[in-house]
Backbone and ligand atoms as CSV (ligand in chain L), in Angstrom:
chain,resi,resn,atom,element,x,y,z
A,1,UNK,N,N,-12.757,12.054,-10.857
A,1,UNK,CA,C,-11.572,12.571,-11.546
A,1,UNK,C,C,-10.456,11.529,-11.514
A,2,UNK,N,N,-9.568,11.596,-12.482
A,2,UNK,CA,C,-8.425,10.686,-12.497
A,2,UNK,C,C,-7.468,11.076,-11.386
A,3,UNK,N,N,-7.089,10.085,-10.586
A,3,UNK,CA,C,-6.170,10.312,-9.467
A,3,UNK,C,C,-5.057,9.274,-9.512
A,4,UNK,N,N,-4.000,9.568,-8.736
A,4,UNK,CA,C,-2.958,8.579,-8.474
A,4,UNK,C,C,-2.896,8.338,-6.975
A,5,UNK,N,N,-2.595,7.090,-6.608
A,5,UNK,CA,C,-2.463,6.755,-5.196
A,5,UNK,C,C,-1.292,5.813,-5.014
A,6,UNK,N,N,-0.679,5.847,-3.830
A,6,UNK,CA,C,0.415,4.919,-3.562
A,6,UNK,C,C,-0.121,3.668,-2.880
A,7,UNK,N,N,0.267,2.521,-3.404
A,7,UNK,CA,C,-0.078,1.224,-2.821
A,7,UNK,C,C,1.203,0.515,-2.414
A,8,UNK,N,N,1.181,-0.112,-1.242
A,8,UNK,CA,C,2.292,-0.980,-0.834
A,8,UNK,C,C,1.738,-2.370,-0.549
A,9,UNK,N,N,2.298,-3.376,-1.198
A,9,UNK,CA,C,2.024,-4.764,-0.822
A,9,UNK,C,C,3.061,-5.109,0.245
A,10,UNK,N,N,2.581,-5.357,1.456
A,10,UNK,CA,C,3.446,-5.451,2.637
A,10,UNK,C,C,4.147,-6.814,2.729
A,11,UNK,N,N,5.157,-6.918,3.636
A,11,UNK,CA,C,5.958,-8.151,3.709
A,11,UNK,C,C,5.138,-9.427,3.921
A,12,UNK,N,N,4.027,-9.351,4.664
A,12,UNK,CA,C,3.236,-10.577,4.901
A,12,UNK,C,C,2.633,-11.104,3.602
A,13,UNK,N,N,2.118,-10.196,2.768
A,13,UNK,CA,C,1.479,-10.616,1.516
A,13,UNK,C,C,2.516,-11.063,0.489
A,14,UNK,N,N,3.687,-10.404,0.478
A,14,UNK,CA,C,4.775,-10.851,-0.405
A,14,UNK,C,C,5.206,-12.264,0.008
A,15,UNK,N,N,5.337,-12.493,1.329
A,15,UNK,CA,C,5.764,-13.813,1.824
A,15,UNK,C,C,4.745,-14.897,1.482
A,16,UNK,N,N,3.472,-14.526,1.381
A,16,UNK,CA,C,2.412,-15.485,1.012
A,16,UNK,C,C,2.333,-15.734,-0.484
A,17,UNK,N,N,3.195,-15.075,-1.254
A,17,UNK,CA,C,3.182,-15.216,-2.710
A,17,UNK,C,C,1.881,-14.695,-3.311
A,18,UNK,N,N,1.367,-13.606,-2.737
A,18,UNK,CA,C,0.074,-13.073,-3.164
A,18,UNK,C,C,0.202,-11.783,-3.980
A,19,UNK,N,N,1.415,-11.453,-4.446
A,19,UNK,CA,C,1.594,-10.205,-5.204
A,19,UNK,C,C,0.648,-10.169,-6.406
A,20,UNK,N,N,0.648,-11.225,-7.174
A,20,UNK,CA,C,-0.155,-11.258,-8.404
A,20,UNK,C,C,-1.642,-11.176,-8.132
A,21,UNK,N,N,-2.101,-11.917,-7.140
A,21,UNK,CA,C,-3.540,-11.892,-6.839
A,21,UNK,C,C,-3.980,-10.501,-6.399
A,22,UNK,N,N,-3.117,-9.809,-5.639
A,22,UNK,CA,C,-3.488,-8.471,-5.171
A,22,UNK,C,C,-3.479,-7.483,-6.332
A,23,UNK,N,N,-2.443,-7.522,-7.153
A,23,UNK,CA,C,-2.404,-6.596,-8.300
A,23,UNK,C,C,-3.576,-6.882,-9.249
A,24,UNK,N,N,-3.934,-8.138,-9.381
A,24,UNK,CA,C,-5.074,-8.504,-10.221
A,24,UNK,C,C,-6.366,-7.832,-9.746
A,25,UNK,N,N,-6.532,-7.716,-8.441
A,25,UNK,CA,C,-7.736,-7.038,-7.929
A,25,UNK,C,C,-7.753,-5.559,-8.319
A,26,UNK,N,N,-6.567,-4.930,-8.270
A,26,UNK,CA,C,-6.510,-3.519,-8.688
A,26,UNK,C,C,-6.892,-3.406,-10.160
A,27,UNK,N,N,-6.312,-4.266,-10.980
A,27,UNK,CA,C,-6.555,-4.186,-12.423
A,27,UNK,C,C,-8.007,-4.489,-12.768
A,28,UNK,N,N,-8.577,-5.485,-12.106
A,28,UNK,CA,C,-9.985,-5.830,-12.390
A,28,UNK,C,C,-10.928,-4.707,-11.981
A,29,UNK,N,N,-10.508,-3.883,-11.018
A,29,UNK,CA,C,-11.336,-2.757,-10.581
A,29,UNK,C,C,-11.103,-1.516,-11.448
A,30,UNK,N,N,-10.259,-1.639,-12.458
A,30,UNK,CA,C,-10.048,-0.515,-13.377
A,30,UNK,C,C,-8.889,0.392,-13.016
A,31,UNK,N,N,-8.104,0.001,-11.996
A,31,UNK,CA,C,-6.909,0.784,-11.664
A,31,UNK,C,C,-5.735,0.284,-12.482
A,32,UNK,N,N,-4.905,1.214,-12.954
A,32,UNK,CA,C,-3.736,0.842,-13.752
A,32,UNK,C,C,-2.476,1.033,-12.921
A,33,UNK,N,N,-1.557,0.071,-13.002
A,33,UNK,CA,C,-0.239,0.226,-12.376
A,33,UNK,C,C,0.599,1.092,-13.319
A,34,UNK,N,N,0.951,2.305,-12.879
A,34,UNK,CA,C,1.760,3.194,-13.735
A,34,UNK,C,C,3.205,3.323,-13.242
A,35,UNK,N,N,3.506,2.665,-12.102
A,35,UNK,CA,C,4.878,2.584,-11.593
A,35,UNK,C,C,4.909,1.448,-10.581
A,36,UNK,N,N,6.035,0.746,-10.493
A,36,UNK,CA,C,6.142,-0.358,-9.530
A,36,UNK,C,C,7.597,-0.692,-9.273
A,37,UNK,N,N,7.903,-1.046,-8.022
A,37,UNK,CA,C,9.213,-1.608,-7.715
A,37,UNK,C,C,9.159,-2.416,-6.433
A,38,UNK,N,N,10.093,-3.359,-6.339
A,38,UNK,CA,C,10.230,-4.178,-5.143
A,38,UNK,C,C,11.415,-3.647,-4.356
A,39,UNK,N,N,11.222,-3.511,-3.040
A,39,UNK,CA,C,12.229,-2.914,-2.165
A,39,UNK,C,C,12.252,-3.651,-0.838
A,40,UNK,N,N,13.416,-3.738,-0.223
A,40,UNK,CA,C,13.476,-4.136,1.183
A,40,UNK,C,C,13.800,-2.856,1.949
A,41,UNK,N,N,12.795,-2.285,2.605
A,41,UNK,CA,C,12.944,-0.963,3.220
A,41,UNK,C,C,13.935,-0.993,4.371
A,42,UNK,N,N,14.712,0.087,4.490
A,42,UNK,CA,C,15.550,0.297,5.672
A,42,UNK,C,C,14.675,0.892,6.776
A,43,UNK,N,N,15.203,0.912,8.003
A,43,UNK,CA,C,14.467,1.555,9.103
A,43,UNK,C,C,14.215,3.021,8.809
A,44,UNK,N,N,15.207,3.678,8.203
A,44,UNK,CA,C,15.060,5.102,7.877
A,44,UNK,C,C,13.951,5.305,6.848
A,45,UNK,N,N,13.929,4.454,5.814
A,45,UNK,CA,C,12.883,4.593,4.780
A,45,UNK,C,C,11.484,4.348,5.361
A,46,UNK,N,N,11.344,3.278,6.160
A,46,UNK,CA,C,10.026,2.956,6.712
A,46,UNK,C,C,9.600,4.014,7.731
A,47,UNK,N,N,10.529,4.436,8.592
A,47,UNK,CA,C,10.207,5.451,9.595
A,47,UNK,C,C,9.835,6.779,8.971
A,48,UNK,N,N,10.529,7.150,7.905
A,48,UNK,CA,C,10.213,8.396,7.211
A,48,UNK,C,C,8.864,8.326,6.514
A,49,UNK,N,N,8.576,7.175,5.944
A,49,UNK,CA,C,7.296,7.014,5.266
A,49,UNK,C,C,6.141,7.173,6.254
A,50,UNK,N,N,6.285,6.571,7.442
A,50,UNK,CA,C,5.214,6.588,8.441
A,50,UNK,C,C,5.447,7.673,9.499
A,51,UNK,N,N,6.153,8.754,9.141
A,51,UNK,CA,C,6.510,9.801,10.105
A,51,UNK,C,C,5.305,10.341,10.885
A,52,UNK,N,N,4.134,10.383,10.234
A,52,UNK,CA,C,2.951,10.923,10.926
A,52,UNK,C,C,2.548,10.059,12.128
A,53,UNK,N,N,3.021,8.806,12.173
A,53,UNK,CA,C,2.676,7.901,13.281
A,53,UNK,C,C,3.771,7.819,14.339
A,54,UNK,N,N,4.776,8.687,14.229
A,54,UNK,CA,C,5.970,8.589,15.083
A,54,UNK,C,C,5.652,8.507,16.578
A,55,UNK,N,N,4.642,9.236,17.025
A,55,UNK,CA,C,4.318,9.260,18.456
A,55,UNK,C,C,3.326,8.172,18.862
A,56,UNK,N,N,2.863,7.389,17.921
A,56,UNK,CA,C,1.856,6.363,18.267
A,56,UNK,C,C,2.549,5.155,18.903
A,57,UNK,N,N,1.822,4.467,19.806
A,57,UNK,CA,C,2.433,3.330,20.511
A,57,UNK,C,C,2.852,2.192,19.581
A,58,UNK,N,N,2.232,2.111,18.407
A,58,UNK,CA,C,2.538,1.001,17.501
A,58,UNK,C,C,3.650,1.317,16.512
A,59,UNK,N,N,4.257,2.523,16.617
A,59,UNK,CA,C,5.237,2.939,15.605
A,59,UNK,C,C,6.418,1.976,15.473
A,60,UNK,N,N,6.983,1.576,16.622
A,60,UNK,CA,C,8.169,0.714,16.584
A,60,UNK,C,C,7.851,-0.634,15.925
A,61,UNK,N,N,6.715,-1.214,16.310
A,61,UNK,CA,C,6.302,-2.488,15.699
A,61,UNK,C,C,6.030,-2.318,14.204
A,62,UNK,N,N,5.431,-1.170,13.845
A,62,UNK,CA,C,5.116,-0.905,12.435
A,62,UNK,C,C,6.399,-0.865,11.598
A,63,UNK,N,N,7.400,-0.132,12.094
A,63,UNK,CA,C,8.668,-0.045,11.362
A,63,UNK,C,C,9.356,-1.416,11.338
A,64,UNK,N,N,9.315,-2.124,12.456
A,64,UNK,CA,C,9.908,-3.464,12.511
A,64,UNK,C,C,9.263,-4.396,11.494
A,65,UNK,N,N,7.941,-4.341,11.405
A,65,UNK,CA,C,7.247,-5.206,10.460
A,65,UNK,C,C,7.539,-4.814,9.014
A,66,UNK,N,N,7.512,-3.522,8.737
A,66,UNK,CA,C,7.685,-3.065,7.348
A,66,UNK,C,C,9.107,-3.276,6.825
A,67,UNK,N,N,10.063,-3.515,7.751
A,67,UNK,CA,C,11.438,-3.794,7.341
A,67,UNK,C,C,11.762,-5.292,7.441
A,68,UNK,N,N,10.751,-6.111,7.741
A,68,UNK,CA,C,10.996,-7.545,7.988
A,68,UNK,C,C,11.177,-8.356,6.713
A,69,UNK,N,N,10.834,-7.779,5.568
A,69,UNK,CA,C,10.968,-8.480,4.293
A,69,UNK,C,C,10.641,-7.525,3.173
A,70,UNK,N,N,10.797,-7.984,1.927
A,70,UNK,CA,C,10.551,-7.082,0.803
A,70,UNK,C,C,9.078,-6.674,0.665
A,71,UNK,N,N,8.888,-5.512,0.078
A,71,UNK,CA,C,7.551,-4.989,-0.234
A,71,UNK,C,C,7.513,-4.651,-1.725
A,72,UNK,N,N,6.303,-4.493,-2.249
A,72,UNK,CA,C,6.135,-3.992,-3.618
A,72,UNK,C,C,5.396,-2.662,-3.527
A,73,UNK,N,N,6.052,-1.590,-3.962
A,73,UNK,CA,C,5.398,-0.274,-3.966
A,73,UNK,C,C,4.961,0.037,-5.391
A,74,UNK,N,N,3.749,0.568,-5.504
A,74,UNK,CA,C,3.187,0.853,-6.821
A,74,UNK,C,C,2.439,2.175,-6.802
A,75,UNK,N,N,2.375,2.801,-7.957
A,75,UNK,CA,C,1.457,3.923,-8.153
A,75,UNK,C,C,0.288,3.387,-8.980
A,76,UNK,N,N,-0.915,3.552,-8.435
A,76,UNK,CA,C,-2.130,3.148,-9.135
A,76,UNK,C,C,-2.821,4.397,-9.655
A,77,UNK,N,N,-3.294,4.321,-10.889
A,77,UNK,CA,C,-3.957,5.472,-11.510
A,77,UNK,C,C,-5.334,5.057,-11.989
A,78,UNK,N,N,-6.290,5.961,-11.820
A,78,UNK,CA,C,-7.633,5.693,-12.318
A,78,UNK,C,C,-8.634,6.672,-11.756
A,79,UNK,N,N,-9.881,6.523,-12.205
A,79,UNK,CA,C,-10.951,7.377,-11.729
A,79,UNK,C,C,-11.149,7.112,-10.236
A,80,UNK,N,N,-11.064,8.162,-9.421
A,80,UNK,CA,C,-11.323,8.017,-7.984
A,80,UNK,C,C,-10.393,6.987,-7.333
A,81,UNK,N,N,-9.133,6.974,-7.785
A,81,UNK,CA,C,-8.210,5.892,-7.404
A,81,UNK,C,C,-7.987,5.779,-5.894
A,82,UNK,N,N,-7.967,6.894,-5.176
A,82,UNK,CA,C,-7.659,6.852,-3.739
A,82,UNK,C,C,-8.763,6.102,-2.983
A,83,UNK,N,N,-10.011,6.502,-3.209
A,83,UNK,CA,C,-11.133,5.845,-2.524
A,83,UNK,C,C,-11.336,4.424,-3.040
A,84,UNK,N,N,-11.160,4.229,-4.341
A,84,UNK,CA,C,-11.348,2.893,-4.919
A,84,UNK,C,C,-10.359,1.905,-4.295
A,85,UNK,N,N,-9.101,2.337,-4.170
A,85,UNK,CA,C,-8.097,1.462,-3.561
A,85,UNK,C,C,-8.458,1.157,-2.111
A,86,UNK,N,N,-8.941,2.147,-1.380
A,86,UNK,CA,C,-9.294,1.915,0.026
A,86,UNK,C,C,-10.483,0.969,0.146
A,87,UNK,N,N,-11.436,1.064,-0.789
A,87,UNK,CA,C,-12.550,0.104,-0.797
A,87,UNK,C,C,-12.042,-1.311,-1.057
A,88,UNK,N,N,-11.116,-1.439,-2.001
A,88,UNK,CA,C,-10.583,-2.769,-2.317
A,88,UNK,C,C,-9.818,-3.354,-1.127
A,89,UNK,N,N,-9.095,-2.491,-0.377
A,89,UNK,CA,C,-8.292,-2.963,0.759
A,89,UNK,C,C,-9.161,-3.421,1.916
A,90,UNK,N,N,-10.224,-2.693,2.234
A,90,UNK,CA,C,-11.022,-2.959,3.430
A,90,UNK,C,C,-10.423,-2.289,4.652
A,91,UNK,N,N,-11.067,-2.470,5.803
A,91,UNK,CA,C,-10.666,-1.787,7.039
A,91,UNK,C,C,-9.237,-2.148,7.437
A,92,UNK,N,N,-8.565,-1.186,8.117
A,92,UNK,CA,C,-7.177,-1.363,8.567
A,92,UNK,C,C,-7.012,-2.649,9.364
A,93,UNK,N,N,-7.971,-2.897,10.275
A,93,UNK,CA,C,-7.943,-4.140,11.060
A,93,UNK,C,C,-8.666,-5.238,10.266
A,94,UNK,N,N,-7.932,-6.264,9.835
A,94,UNK,CA,C,-8.546,-7.312,9.003
A,94,UNK,C,C,-9.773,-7.952,9.648
A,95,UNK,N,N,-9.804,-7.944,10.988
A,95,UNK,CA,C,-10.972,-8.536,11.673
A,95,UNK,C,C,-12.232,-7.712,11.433
A,96,UNK,N,N,-12.061,-6.454,11.032
A,96,UNK,CA,C,-13.206,-5.581,10.743
A,96,UNK,C,C,-13.407,-5.376,9.244
A,97,UNK,N,N,-12.557,-5.987,8.428
A,97,UNK,CA,C,-12.618,-5.759,6.980
A,97,UNK,C,C,-13.780,-6.536,6.360
A,98,UNK,N,N,-14.504,-5.887,5.449
A,98,UNK,CA,C,-15.658,-6.518,4.807
A,98,UNK,C,C,-15.221,-7.738,3.988
A,99,UNK,N,N,-16.099,-8.754,3.919
A,99,UNK,CA,C,-15.795,-9.944,3.118
A,99,UNK,C,C,-15.452,-9.565,1.681
A,100,UNK,N,N,-14.466,-10.247,1.124
A,100,UNK,CA,C,-14.099,-9.986,-0.264
A,100,UNK,C,C,-13.073,-8.893,-0.441
A,101,UNK,N,N,-12.730,-8.180,0.640
A,101,UNK,CA,C,-11.683,-7.167,0.530
A,101,UNK,C,C,-10.303,-7.841,0.668
A,102,UNK,N,N,-9.272,-7.121,0.240
A,102,UNK,CA,C,-7.916,-7.677,0.264
A,102,UNK,C,C,-7.510,-8.051,1.689
A,103,UNK,N,N,-7.792,-7.160,2.630
A,103,UNK,CA,C,-7.377,-7.461,4.009
A,103,UNK,C,C,-8.178,-8.614,4.597
A,104,UNK,N,N,-9.461,-8.716,4.277
A,104,UNK,CA,C,-10.244,-9.854,4.775
A,104,UNK,C,C,-9.679,-11.158,4.223
A,105,UNK,N,N,-9.231,-11.135,2.989
A,105,UNK,CA,C,-8.805,-12.379,2.331
A,105,UNK,C,C,-7.337,-12.732,2.556
A,106,UNK,N,N,-6.475,-11.727,2.810
A,106,UNK,CA,C,-5.036,-12.023,2.866
A,106,UNK,C,C,-4.374,-11.670,4.191
A,107,UNK,N,N,-5.046,-10.916,5.087
A,107,UNK,CA,C,-4.375,-10.414,6.284
A,107,UNK,C,C,-4.878,-11.102,7.547
A,108,UNK,N,N,-4.001,-11.118,8.546
A,108,UNK,CA,C,-4.342,-11.783,9.806
A,108,UNK,C,C,-4.489,-10.786,10.952
A,109,UNK,N,N,-3.610,-9.783,11.005
A,109,UNK,CA,C,-3.567,-8.883,12.159
A,109,UNK,C,C,-3.483,-7.432,11.686
A,110,UNK,N,N,-3.717,-6.496,12.613
A,110,UNK,CA,C,-3.665,-5.067,12.251
A,110,UNK,C,C,-2.243,-4.659,11.848
A,111,UNK,N,N,-1.228,-5.347,12.358
A,111,UNK,CA,C,0.150,-5.028,11.958
A,111,UNK,C,C,0.470,-5.643,10.593
A,112,UNK,N,N,0.208,-6.928,10.468
A,112,UNK,CA,C,0.448,-7.625,9.200
A,112,UNK,C,C,-0.851,-7.592,8.408
A,113,UNK,N,N,-1.139,-6.416,7.805
A,113,UNK,CA,C,-2.452,-6.254,7.171
A,113,UNK,C,C,-2.370,-6.148,5.644
A,114,UNK,N,N,-1.345,-6.775,5.079
A,114,UNK,CA,C,-1.246,-7.059,3.630
A,114,UNK,C,C,-0.960,-5.873,2.712
A,115,UNK,N,N,-1.644,-4.760,2.935
A,115,UNK,CA,C,-1.504,-3.624,2.013
A,115,UNK,C,C,-1.590,-2.293,2.743
A,116,UNK,N,N,-0.988,-1.287,2.115
A,116,UNK,CA,C,-1.165,0.106,2.525
A,116,UNK,C,C,-1.694,0.872,1.320
A,117,UNK,N,N,-2.543,1.867,1.570
A,117,UNK,CA,C,-2.970,2.767,0.497
A,117,UNK,C,C,-3.108,4.171,1.022
A,118,UNK,N,N,-2.743,5.154,0.215
A,118,UNK,CA,C,-2.859,6.559,0.619
A,118,UNK,C,C,-4.296,6.865,1.035
A,119,UNK,N,N,-4.447,7.741,2.054
A,119,UNK,CA,C,-5.799,8.003,2.569
A,119,UNK,C,C,-6.401,9.338,2.138
A,120,UNK,N,N,-5.656,10.153,1.381
A,120,UNK,CA,C,-6.192,11.448,0.942
A,120,UNK,C,C,-5.350,11.927,-0.241
A,121,UNK,N,N,-5.849,12.914,-0.998
A,121,UNK,CA,C,-5.039,13.455,-2.096
A,121,UNK,C,C,-3.697,13.998,-1.610
A,122,UNK,N,N,-3.678,14.655,-0.446
A,122,UNK,CA,C,-2.412,15.213,0.056
A,122,UNK,C,C,-1.430,14.099,0.415
A,123,UNK,N,N,-1.925,13.035,1.066
A,123,UNK,CA,C,-0.995,11.959,1.415
A,123,UNK,C,C,-0.590,11.192,0.165
A,124,UNK,N,N,-1.473,11.054,-0.805
A,124,UNK,CA,C,-1.096,10.373,-2.056
A,124,UNK,C,C,0.052,11.113,-2.733
A,125,UNK,N,N,-0.042,12.426,-2.775
A,125,UNK,CA,C,1.018,13.209,-3.426
A,125,UNK,C,C,2.350,13.027,-2.707
A,126,UNK,N,N,2.308,13.108,-1.380
A,126,UNK,CA,C,3.543,12.935,-0.607
A,126,UNK,C,C,4.092,11.518,-0.747
A,127,UNK,N,N,3.222,10.529,-0.652
A,127,UNK,CA,C,3.666,9.125,-0.649
A,127,UNK,C,C,4.189,8.688,-2.015
A,128,UNK,N,N,3.547,9.133,-3.091
A,128,UNK,CA,C,4.051,8.809,-4.437
A,128,UNK,C,C,5.452,9.400,-4.596
A,129,UNK,N,N,5.614,10.665,-4.205
A,129,UNK,CA,C,6.917,11.337,-4.349
A,129,UNK,C,C,7.972,10.734,-3.429
A,130,UNK,N,N,7.525,10.112,-2.315
A,130,UNK,CA,C,8.477,9.496,-1.380
A,130,UNK,C,C,9.215,8.334,-2.041
A,131,UNK,N,N,8.525,7.601,-2.911
A,131,UNK,CA,C,9.128,6.405,-3.520
A,131,UNK,C,C,9.498,6.543,-4.993
A,132,UNK,N,N,8.899,7.495,-5.703
A,132,UNK,CA,C,9.121,7.551,-7.147
A,132,UNK,C,C,9.518,8.950,-7.618
A,133,UNK,N,N,10.543,8.988,-8.484
A,133,UNK,CA,C,10.828,10.205,-9.244
A,133,UNK,C,C,9.806,10.297,-10.370
A,134,UNK,N,N,9.592,11.503,-10.873
A,134,UNK,CA,C,8.558,11.649,-11.913
A,134,UNK,C,C,8.897,10.828,-13.160
A,135,UNK,N,N,10.210,10.628,-13.450
A,135,UNK,CA,C,10.560,9.840,-14.646
A,135,UNK,C,C,10.410,8.331,-14.431
A,136,UNK,N,N,9.996,7.917,-13.231
A,136,UNK,CA,C,9.728,6.494,-12.988
A,136,UNK,C,C,8.242,6.172,-13.092
A,137,UNK,N,N,7.430,7.185,-13.365
A,137,UNK,CA,C,5.982,7.001,-13.494
A,137,UNK,C,C,5.635,7.022,-14.972
A,138,UNK,N,N,4.902,6.013,-15.402
A,138,UNK,CA,C,4.638,5.813,-16.837
A,138,UNK,C,C,3.146,5.897,-17.129
A,139,UNK,N,N,2.632,7.102,-17.335
A,139,UNK,CA,C,1.209,7.257,-17.623
A,139,UNK,C,C,0.852,6.535,-18.908
A,140,UNK,N,N,-0.354,5.978,-18.987
A,140,UNK,CA,C,-0.742,5.241,-20.192
A,140,UNK,C,C,-2.256,5.236,-20.328
L,1,CMP,P1,P,-1.303,1.407,7.176
L,1,CMP,O1,O,-2.479,1.764,6.352
L,1,CMP,O2,O,-0.090,0.942,6.467
L,1,CMP,O3,O,-0.918,2.672,8.094
L,1,CMP,C1,C,-0.287,2.541,9.336
L,1,CMP,C2,C,-0.249,1.127,9.832
L,1,CMP,O4,O,-0.030,0.967,11.216
L,1,CMP,C3,C,-1.582,0.466,9.584
L,1,CMP,O5,O,-1.742,0.241,8.201
L,1,CMP,C4,C,-1.458,-0.787,10.464
L,1,CMP,O6,O,-0.829,-1.859,9.781
L,1,CMP,C5,C,-0.526,-0.315,11.589
L,1,CMP,N1,N,-1.215,-0.242,12.873
L,1,CMP,C6,C,-0.930,-0.982,13.969
L,1,CMP,N2,N,-1.719,-0.657,14.993
L,1,CMP,C7,C,-2.559,0.316,14.553
L,1,CMP,C8,C,-3.632,1.049,15.141
L,1,CMP,N3,N,-4.009,0.870,16.412
L,1,CMP,N4,N,-4.281,1.969,14.368
L,1,CMP,C9,C,-3.900,2.187,13.088
L,1,CMP,N5,N,-2.900,1.515,12.483
L,1,CMP,C10,C,-2.238,0.584,13.206
């Protein structure tokens, strides 16, 4: 079924000048960018986005990293978009990511892991709405 998912190109990948190469992988896999913006997240924005991880030991580092530089947030649309995006990204820890995945090719550590993608339909709905108003999404 056609789905939407939230993708974030994280500060490490933006700093590497890899925005285009990463978006190109989404497009070549048949996902369409239907919304996009570049943001430098505040602590409040990053902490709210990752609220489900608030009690985890890595939360402070995660928020620190996600606010360390600009990110590109996008809504990707396509058939099976949530799982397709996760396949393209590879495992959360780049050291475990399959060859040819975005994290294997662009990421160094579990904190600086190049991209984020929604992990379920419920989180996709919440995460898309966290960054985009409905009039900022351009179906095509
Ligand atoms: P992301 O998919 O953006 O979701 C939460 C992020 O926390 C994750 O990618 C990692 O970058 C980061 N993180 C750091 N340590 C861990 C860990 N032990 N388990 C899961 N995520 C972690």
